[in-house]
C-alpha positions in Angstrom: 79.8 118.7 95.4 80.4 116.0 92.8 78.0 115.5 89.9 76.0 112.3 90.3 75.7 110.4 87.1 73.9 107.1 86.4 77.3 105.4 86.1 78.2 106.5 89.7 74.8 105.2 90.9 75.4 101.9 89.2 78.9 101.6 90.7 77.5 102.5 94.2 74.7 99.9 93.9 77.2 97.2 92.8 79.5 98.1 95.7 76.7 97.8 98.2 75.7 94.5 96.7 79.2 93.1 96.8 79.7 94.4 100.4 76.5 92.7 101.5 77.4 89.5 99.8 80.8 89.4 101.5 79.3 90.2 104.8 76.7 87.4 104.5 79.4 85.0 103.3 81.6 86.0 106.3 78.7 85.3 108.7 78.0 82.0 107.1 81.6 80.9 107.3 81.9 82.2 110.9 78.9 80.3 112.1 79.7 77.1 110.1 80.0 74.1 112.4 83.6 73.2 111.2 87.0 73.8 112.7 89.1 77.0 112.2 91.4 75.5 109.6 88.5 74.6 107.3 87.1 78.2 107.7 90.6 79.6 106.8 90.7 77.3 103.7 87.3 78.6 102.6 88.4 82.2 103.3 91.5 81.7 101.1 89.4 80.2 98.4 87.0 83.2 98.4 89.9 85.6 98.4 91.7 83.9 95.5 88.4 83.7 93.5 87.9 87.4 94.1 91.4 88.2 92.8 90.9 86.0 89.8 87.6 87.7 88.9 89.2 91.2 89.3 92.0 90.2 87.0 89.6 88.7 84.5 87.5 91.9 84.4 90.6 94.0 84.0 91.9 91.8 81.2 88.6 92.1 79.3 88.4 95.9 79.8 92.0 96.3 78.6 91.2 94.1 75.6 88.1 96.2 74.7 90.0 99.5 75.1 92.7 98.2 72.8 90.2 97.2 70.2 88.5 100.6 70.4 91.9 102.4 70.1 92.8 100.3 67.0 89.4 101.0 65.4 90.0 104.7 66.0 93.4 104.6 64.4 92.0 102.6 61.5 89.2 105.2 61.0 91.7 108.1 61.1 93.9 106.4 58.6 90.9 105.8 56.3 89.8 109.4 56.6 93.3 110.6 55.8 93.4 108.3 52.7 90.0 109.6 51.5 91.0 113.2 52.2 94.3 112.8 50.2 92.4 111.1 47.3 89.8 113.9 47.1 92.4 116.6 47.3 94.3 115.1 44.3 91.3 115.3 42.0 
């Protein structure tokens, strides 16, 4: 059995919240007193907004990972410079 961590619980709660929000949004669009083409237009808007948000979050995560990787390289470089300086003395 998998180990349950607080991160997994957080992801599960977010997933349930998103699924509930989409279900409720779907119901409200389904029961809206407008014609089918308007409902389709709203549905496409929600779908494209979702894709945009996923891409935005991925971009921000990639940017943060890149910054962390650069900081690690910079720290390793500084450690190497200090180590070489101490060794020479």
